[in-house]
C-alpha positions in Angstrom: 10.9 -4.6 -9.7 10.2 -5.2 -6.0 7.0 -7.5 -5.2 5.6 -8.7 -2.1 2.8 -9.3 -0.1 1.5 -7.9 3.3 -1.4 -8.6 5.8 -3.5 -5.6 6.7 -3.6 -5.6 10.4 -5.1 -2.2 10.6 -8.4 -2.1 12.4 -11.4 -1.6 9.9 -8.9 -2.3 6.8 -8.2 0.1 4.3 -10.6 3.2 4.9 -10.1 6.7 4.6 -7.3 7.3 6.9 -4.8 4.8 6.6 -5.5 4.7 3.0 -5.1 8.2 3.0 -1.3 7.7 5.3 -0.7 5.1 2.8 -1.2 7.2 -0.9 0.8 10.6 1.4 3.8 8.2 2.1 4.1 6.8 -1.4 3.6 10.2 -3.4 6.7 11.0 -1.4 8.3 8.5 -3.6 9.4 8.9 -7.7 8.5 4.8 -8.2 5.3 3.3 -9.0 3.3 1.2 -6.6 0.9 -1.1 -8.1 -1.3 -2.6 -5.5 -3.3 -6.5 -5.9 -6.3 -7.7 -3.9 -8.4 -10.3 -5.1 -7.9 -9.9 -9.2 -8.2 -6.4 -8.8 -5.5 -3.6 -8.8 -5.0 -0.4 -7.8 -2.4 2.3 -8.4 -0.9 3.2 -4.9 -0.5 7.1 -5.0 -4.2 7.2 -5.6 -6.9 7.4 -2.7 -9.8 6.4 -4.8 -7.9 3.7 -6.2 -6.8 2.2 -3.0 -10.1 2.6 -1.1 -11.8 1.0 -4.4 -10.4 -2.2 -3.3 -12.0 -3.3 -0.2 -9.1 -4.2 1.4 -10.2 -5.7 4.9 -8.4 -6.5 8.3 -6.8 -9.5 8.2 -6.6 -10.0 4.2 -3.6 -10.5 2.2 -2.3 -7.5 -0.3 0.3 -8.3 -3.1 2.6 -5.0 -3.6 4.7 -4.3 -7.3 7.3 -1.2 -7.1 8.8 -0.5 -9.8 11.0 2.4 -10.8 14.4 4.6 -9.8 13.9 4.5 -5.8 12.2 0.9 -5.6 13.7 -0.4 -2.9 13.3 2.7 -0.7 9.5 2.9 -1.8 9.0 -0.7 -0.5 11.1 -0.1 2.4 9.2 2.2 3.6 5.8 0.6 2.8 6.5 -2.3 4.6 7.7 -0.7 7.5 4.4 1.4 7.6 2.6 -2.0 7.6 4.7 -3.3 10.2 3.9 -0.1 12.8 0.3 -0.9 12.0 0.0 2.9 10.2 1.2 4.6 13.3 2.9 8.1 12.1 
């Protein structure tokens, strides 16, 4: 399992557009992705689950990635946050 924290830097937090970009990216991989924010957990491959977290700009979130391609999944996820969700 790969576990890491990221800061939400996208303007407006994880609202519909960035949540969609995140979920579309994660669904390209086989690993499971758990998002942890304020004692709530979400399936990173479910847009409703991601949006229900209510993560805002400046908040910190923990990701747990587990599966056959966990390293590649984690790397792609970290890259998405580094480029501020630019596709």
